[in-house]
C-alpha positions as CSV (number, residue, x, y, z in Angstrom):
1,M,12.9,27.7,5.0
2,T,15.0,26.3,7.8
3,K,16.1,22.7,8.1
4,E,13.9,22.4,11.2
5,N,10.5,23.7,9.9
6,I,9.3,20.9,7.7
7,A,6.2,18.9,8.7
8,I,5.5,15.4,7.3
9,I,1.9,14.3,7.9
10,G,1.9,10.5,8.3
11,A,4.3,8.0,9.7
12,G,3.8,5.3,7.1
13,P,6.6,3.9,4.9
14,G,6.6,7.0,2.7
15,G,6.7,9.6,5.5
16,L,9.4,7.6,7.4
17,T,11.6,7.2,4.3
18,L,11.4,10.9,3.6
19,A,12.3,11.7,7.1
20,R,15.2,9.2,7.1
21,I,16.8,10.7,4.0
22,L,16.3,14.3,5.1
23,Q,17.8,13.5,8.6
24,Q,20.9,12.0,7.0
25,A,21.4,15.3,5.3
26,G,21.1,17.3,8.5
27,Y,17.5,18.3,8.2
28,K,15.2,18.0,11.2
29,P,11.6,17.3,9.9
30,T,8.8,16.6,12.3
31,I,6.4,13.7,11.6
32,F,2.9,14.0,12.8
33,E,0.9,10.7,13.0
34,G,-2.7,10.4,14.0
35,D,-2.3,6.9,15.5
36,P,-1.4,6.9,19.2
37,S,1.4,4.4,18.6
38,A,3.1,2.3,15.9
39,T,1.3,-0.8,17.1
40,Y,-2.2,0.7,17.4
41,R,-3.6,-1.1,14.3
42,N,-2.9,-3.9,11.9
43,Q,-0.3,-2.7,9.4
44,G,-1.6,-4.9,6.6
45,G,0.0,-7.7,4.5
46,T,3.2,-8.3,2.6
47,L,4.8,-6.0,0.0
48,D,7.1,-6.8,-2.9
49,L,9.6,-4.0,-3.4
50,S,11.0,-3.6,-6.9
51,T,14.5,-2.7,-7.8
52,E,13.5,0.4,-9.7
53,M,11.2,1.9,-7.0
54,G,11.1,0.5,-3.4
55,Q,14.7,-0.9,-3.3
56,K,16.0,2.2,-5.1
57,A,14.6,4.4,-2.3
58,L,16.0,2.1,0.4
59,K,19.4,2.3,-1.1
60,R,19.2,6.1,-1.0
61,A,18.2,5.8,2.6
62,G,21.1,3.5,3.5
63,L,18.9,0.7,4.5
64,M,19.4,-2.0,1.8
65,D,21.6,-4.2,4.0
66,K,19.0,-4.3,6.7
67,F,16.3,-4.9,4.1
68,K,18.1,-7.9,2.7
69,Q,18.3,-9.4,6.2
70,L,14.5,-9.0,6.6
71,C,13.0,-9.7,3.2
72,R,11.7,-13.0,1.9
73,Y,12.9,-13.9,-1.6
74,E,10.8,-17.1,-1.6
75,G,7.7,-14.8,-1.3
76,Q,8.1,-13.9,-4.9
77,A,6.6,-17.2,-6.0
78,I,3.2,-16.9,-7.7
79,K,0.4,-19.3,-8.6
80,I,-2.6,-18.6,-10.7
81,M,-5.7,-20.9,-10.9
82,D,-9.2,-20.7,-12.2
83,K,-12.3,-21.5,-10.3
84,S,-12.1,-25.2,-11.2
85,G,-8.6,-25.5,-9.7
86,N,-6.8,-25.6,-13.0
87,I,-3.3,-24.2,-12.7
88,Y,-2.3,-21.6,-15.3
89,V,0.9,-20.3,-13.7
90,E,3.1,-21.8,-11.0
91,E,6.4,-19.9,-10.7
92,T,9.1,-20.2,-8.1
93,A,10.8,-17.2,-6.6
94,T,14.1,-17.6,-8.6
95,E,12.8,-15.8,-11.7
96,F,12.3,-12.4,-10.1
97,D,13.9,-9.6,-8.0
98,R,10.9,-8.2,-6.1
99,P,11.4,-9.8,-2.6
100,E,8.6,-9.6,-0.1
101,I,8.6,-8.0,3.3
102,D,5.7,-7.7,5.7
103,R,4.4,-4.2,6.0
104,A,4.8,-4.2,9.7
105,T,8.4,-5.4,9.4
106,L,9.2,-2.6,6.9
107,Q,7.5,-0.1,9.2
108,N,9.6,-1.2,12.1
109,M,12.8,-1.1,10.1
110,L,12.0,2.5,9.1
111,L,11.0,3.5,12.5
112,E,14.3,2.3,13.9
113,S,16.1,4.3,11.3
114,V,14.7,7.8,12.2
115,N,15.1,9.9,15.3
116,S,12.4,8.7,17.7
117,D,11.9,12.3,19.0
118,S,11.0,13.5,15.5
119,I,7.7,11.6,15.6
120,Y,4.6,12.9,17.4
121,W,2.1,10.1,17.9
122,G,-1.6,10.9,18.5
123,Y,-1.5,14.0,16.4
124,K,-4.4,13.6,14.0
125,L,-4.5,16.5,11.6
126,E,-7.9,18.2,11.6
127,Y,-7.3,21.2,9.2
128,I,-4.7,23.6,7.9
129,N,-4.7,27.4,8.0
130,E,-2.7,29.2,5.4
131,L,-1.0,32.2,6.9
132,E,-0.1,35.5,5.1
133,N,3.6,34.9,5.5
134,N,3.6,31.7,3.4
135,Q,3.5,29.6,6.5
136,F,0.9,27.0,7.5
137,E,-0.8,26.5,10.9
138,L,-1.5,22.8,11.5
139,K,-4.5,22.2,13.8
140,F,-4.7,18.7,15.4
141,K,-7.7,17.0,17.0
142,N,-5.8,16.9,20.3
143,E,-6.2,20.7,20.2
144,E,-2.5,21.2,19.6
145,S,-1.3,23.4,16.8
146,V,2.1,24.2,15.1
147,I,3.3,26.7,12.5
148,V,5.5,25.3,9.7
149,D,7.2,26.5,6.5
150,M,6.5,23.4,4.5
151,V,3.9,20.6,4.9
152,I,4.2,17.3,3.1
153,G,1.1,15.1,2.8
154,A,2.0,11.4,3.4
155,D,-1.3,10.8,5.1
156,G,-2.9,8.3,2.7
157,A,-6.1,7.9,0.7
158,F,-8.2,10.5,2.5
159,S,-5.4,13.0,3.0
160,K,-6.1,16.2,4.9
161,V,-3.2,17.9,3.1
162,R,-4.5,17.1,-0.5
163,P,-7.3,19.8,-0.4
164,L,-4.6,22.5,-0.2
165,V,-3.6,21.6,-3.8
166,S,-6.4,19.5,-5.3
167,D,-10.1,19.1,-5.3
168,A,-9.8,15.4,-6.3
169,V,-11.4,12.9,-3.9
170,P,-11.0,9.1,-3.9
171,E,-13.6,7.2,-5.9
172,Y,-14.8,3.6,-5.4
173,S,-12.9,1.4,-7.8
174,G,-15.7,-1.2,-8.2
175,L,-13.8,-3.7,-6.1
176,S,-14.6,-4.9,-2.6
177,M,-12.6,-7.3,-0.5
178,I,-13.1,-9.3,2.7
179,E,-9.8,-10.1,4.4
180,V,-9.6,-13.5,6.1
181,N,-6.6,-14.4,8.1
182,T,-5.4,-18.0,8.8
183,L,-2.8,-18.3,11.6
184,N,0.0,-20.8,12.3
185,V,-0.3,-22.3,8.9
186,K,2.9,-24.3,9.1
187,E,1.7,-26.2,12.1
188,K,-2.0,-26.3,11.6
189,H,-2.7,-26.1,7.8
190,K,0.1,-27.5,5.8
191,D,-2.4,-28.5,3.1
192,L,-3.4,-24.8,2.6
193,L,0.3,-23.8,2.6
194,E,1.0,-26.3,-0.1
195,L,-2.0,-25.1,-2.1
196,N,-1.0,-21.5,-1.9
197,G,2.7,-22.0,-2.4
198,P,5.4,-19.9,-0.6
199,G,4.3,-16.6,-2.2
200,S,1.1,-15.1,-3.8
201,F,-1.9,-17.0,-5.0
202,F,-4.6,-15.9,-7.4
203,G,-7.8,-17.9,-7.8
204,L,-9.9,-16.1,-10.4
205,G,-13.3,-16.4,-12.1
206,D,-16.8,-15.0,-12.3
207,Q,-15.6,-11.5,-11.7
208,K,-14.5,-12.7,-8.2
209,G,-11.2,-13.7,-6.7
210,I,-9.6,-15.6,-3.9
211,L,-6.3,-13.8,-3.5
212,A,-3.8,-14.9,-0.9
213,Q,-0.3,-14.2,0.4
214,V,2.0,-16.0,2.8
215,N,3.2,-13.5,5.4
216,G,6.4,-13.7,7.4
217,N,4.5,-14.2,10.6
218,N,3.3,-17.7,9.6
219,T,0.0,-16.4,8.4
220,I,-1.9,-16.6,5.1
221,R,-3.8,-13.4,4.5
222,T,-6.6,-14.0,2.0
223,Y,-8.6,-11.3,0.2
224,V,-12.0,-12.6,-0.9
225,S,-12.7,-10.2,-3.7
226,F,-15.8,-9.1,-5.7
227,K,-16.3,-6.8,-8.6
228,I,-19.5,-5.4,-7.2
229,E,-21.5,-2.2,-6.4
230,K,-20.3,0.0,-3.6
231,D,-23.0,-0.7,-1.1
232,W,-22.8,-4.5,-1.3
233,L,-20.1,-4.8,1.3
234,H,-22.5,-3.6,4.1
235,N,-25.8,-4.6,2.5
236,N,-25.1,-8.3,2.0
237,G,-26.4,-9.5,5.4
238,I,-23.0,-10.6,6.6
239,N,-22.2,-10.0,10.3
240,Y,-18.4,-9.6,10.1
241,E,-18.1,-9.8,13.9
242,N,-19.3,-13.5,13.7
243,R,-16.4,-15.3,12.1
244,E,-18.2,-18.6,11.4
245,E,-21.2,-16.9,9.9
246,T,-19.0,-14.7,7.7
247,K,-17.0,-17.7,6.4
248,N,-20.1,-19.8,5.7
249,K,-21.7,-17.0,3.7
250,L,-18.5,-16.3,1.8
251,I,-18.3,-20.0,0.9
252,D,-21.8,-19.8,-0.4
253,E,-20.7,-17.0,-2.8
254,F,-18.1,-19.5,-4.2
255,S,-20.4,-22.6,-4.0
256,D,-19.5,-23.7,-7.6
257,W,-15.8,-23.3,-7.2
258,N,-13.4,-26.2,-6.5
259,P,-13.9,-27.1,-2.8
260,E,-10.1,-27.1,-2.3
261,L,-10.2,-23.3,-2.8
262,H,-12.8,-23.0,-0.1
263,K,-10.0,-23.8,2.4
264,F,-8.7,-20.2,2.1
265,I,-12.0,-19.2,3.7
266,S,-13.0,-22.1,5.9
267,Y,-9.6,-22.3,7.7
268,G,-9.7,-18.7,8.6
269,D,-9.1,-18.4,12.4
270,G,-7.8,-14.8,12.6
271,E,-9.3,-11.4,12.1
272,I,-11.8,-10.5,9.3
273,F,-11.9,-7.1,7.7
274,P,-14.3,-5.8,5.0
275,R,-12.6,-3.3,2.7
276,R,-13.6,-1.2,-0.3
277,I,-10.8,-0.3,-2.7
278,Y,-10.6,3.3,-3.7
279,E,-8.6,5.2,-6.3
280,L,-7.8,8.7,-7.4
281,P,-8.3,9.6,-11.1
282,I,-5.5,8.2,-13.3
283,G,-3.2,11.1,-14.1
284,H,-4.1,13.1,-11.0
285,K,-2.0,16.2,-10.8
286,W,-2.2,19.8,-9.4
287,N,-0.8,23.2,-9.9
288,H,2.2,23.7,-7.6
289,K,1.6,25.5,-4.4
290,K,4.5,27.0,-2.5
291,G,5.3,25.1,0.7
292,V,3.0,22.1,0.0
293,T,3.3,18.8,-1.8
294,L,2.2,15.1,-1.6
295,I,3.7,11.7,-1.7
296,G,2.3,8.2,-1.8
297,D,-1.5,7.5,-1.7
298,S,-2.1,11.1,-0.9
299,A,-0.9,11.9,-4.4
300,H,-1.9,8.9,-6.5
301,L,-4.1,6.4,-4.8
302,M,-4.7,3.2,-6.8
303,S,-5.7,-0.4,-6.4
304,P,-3.1,-2.9,-5.2
305,F,-3.1,-4.9,-8.5
306,S,0.4,-4.0,-9.6
307,G,1.9,-4.1,-6.1
308,S,2.9,-0.4,-6.6
309,G,1.4,1.5,-3.6
310,A,4.3,1.1,-1.2
311,N,6.8,1.1,-4.0
312,L,5.6,4.5,-5.3
313,A,5.4,5.9,-1.8
314,L,9.1,5.0,-1.1
315,L,10.1,6.3,-4.5
316,D,8.2,9.6,-4.1
317,A,9.9,10.0,-0.7
318,S,13.4,9.6,-2.0
319,E,12.8,11.7,-5.1
320,L,11.3,14.6,-3.0
321,A,14.0,14.3,-0.3
322,L,16.8,14.6,-2.9
323,K,15.1,17.7,-4.3
324,I,14.7,19.4,-0.9
325,I,18.4,18.6,-0.1
326,E,19.5,20.2,-3.4
327,N,17.6,23.4,-2.3
328,N,19.1,25.6,-5.0
329,N,15.6,27.0,-5.4
330,L,13.2,25.0,-3.2
331,D,10.1,25.9,-5.2
332,E,11.7,25.0,-8.5
333,E,13.1,21.8,-7.0
334,V,9.7,20.6,-5.7
335,I,8.1,21.5,-9.0
336,Q,10.6,19.2,-10.7
337,Y,9.8,16.4,-8.2
338,E,6.0,16.8,-8.9
339,E,6.3,16.8,-12.7
340,K,8.5,13.7,-12.6
341,M,6.2,12.0,-10.1
342,F,3.0,12.9,-12.1
343,K,4.5,11.0,-15.1
344,Y,5.6,7.8,-13.4
345,A,2.5,7.7,-11.2
346,K,0.2,8.0,-14.3
347,D,2.1,5.2,-16.1
348,T,1.8,3.0,-13.0
349,A,-1.9,3.7,-12.5
350,E,-2.7,2.8,-16.1
351,Q,-0.8,-0.5,-15.7
352,T,-2.6,-1.1,-12.4
353,K,-6.0,-0.5,-13.9
354,Q,-5.2,-2.9,-16.7
355,I,-4.2,-5.7,-14.3
356,L,-7.4,-5.1,-12.2
357,D,-9.6,-5.4,-15.3
358,L,-7.8,-8.6,-16.4
359,C,-8.3,-10.2,-13.0
360,F,-12.1,-9.6,-12.9
361,N,-13.5,-10.7,-16.2
362,D,-15.0,-13.9,-17.7
363,K,-11.6,-15.3,-18.7
364,A,-9.6,-13.8,-15.8
365,A,-7.2,-16.7,-15.1
366,K,-6.3,-17.2,-18.7
367,N,-6.0,-13.5,-19.5
368,F,-4.0,-12.6,-16.3
369,S,-1.7,-15.6,-17.0
370,N,-1.0,-14.4,-20.5
371,M,-0.2,-10.9,-19.3
372,F,2.1,-12.4,-16.6
373,S,3.9,-14.6,-19.2
374,N,4.4,-11.6,-21.5
375,F,5.8,-9.5,-18.7
376,K,8.1,-12.3,-17.6
377,N,9.4,-12.8,-21.2
378,G,10.0,-9.1,-21.6
């Protein structure tokens, strides 16, 4: 394999971190991204990057100084309340070392760090042909095609690369969310900002949740969450294109909750998105295939309840990059990456499932708070 003939499918944080580390070592991977541009769609909320995963990867990529300039340490604060408005946990940011960064800010930082001519925008992968000489033909929906020696799936939940190595498909986690955005909170909604605190907010009860985060763009992003059957999100009579109707119906779902908590919904003046949360089976793994591997959600999709999705994607990227760079025997090196990743991803997925279950039961606020206190106290 030459240093030029590696394809990374997906220009998310994982794919970009992988490309950055490889480029620093003289490799010239090509990134193929289905979106037509970096600003084509909403990049999502805020991420907390841990020292042992996300920050570790950024150090390897030579980006920690830049990250420290952009991250928000105050965003580590957390508040947990029950449906009645009782506070179970209210912690400031000083206790932790998982600073927050908006996903779009992280994405832009990574984009600036890679060679711009290495990213092909508007290249949505359609399928992959395996060739007889251990190469792969990538066919894109724009009718372009390329032949590569190695293809790395960094293309998320519904990866087009995953079927080369695994029959696993994402399954509905049992959790649905409706994202409600409140803009210009410092100027327009100081009471909501005070209620939320400077970081993350969890309002829990009745197998439902009002989960919110302060973002660096002066927005509070709220995930109105339900442990509910899969079809409910689109069979509930809500017209998501009508903001006021959507907010009123959501408030009806929380009619017996403290009215102060309704502000997370009623103040919403930005975009609204319905979302189902999917996951791969805990412990997902595959038999190694020469020239193919996966990172991030392509490899180990899980719910966001341990804040590990982006962290794992960055860690995967750095671990795989180091193995490719060693290149004593590429197949053996990638196998070592996969075996290591399978273990830490399984451990993280188990923890994530535990946290999700704690957040959506009859005593959610109390149980989640107890788990949080145990974690904090070591």
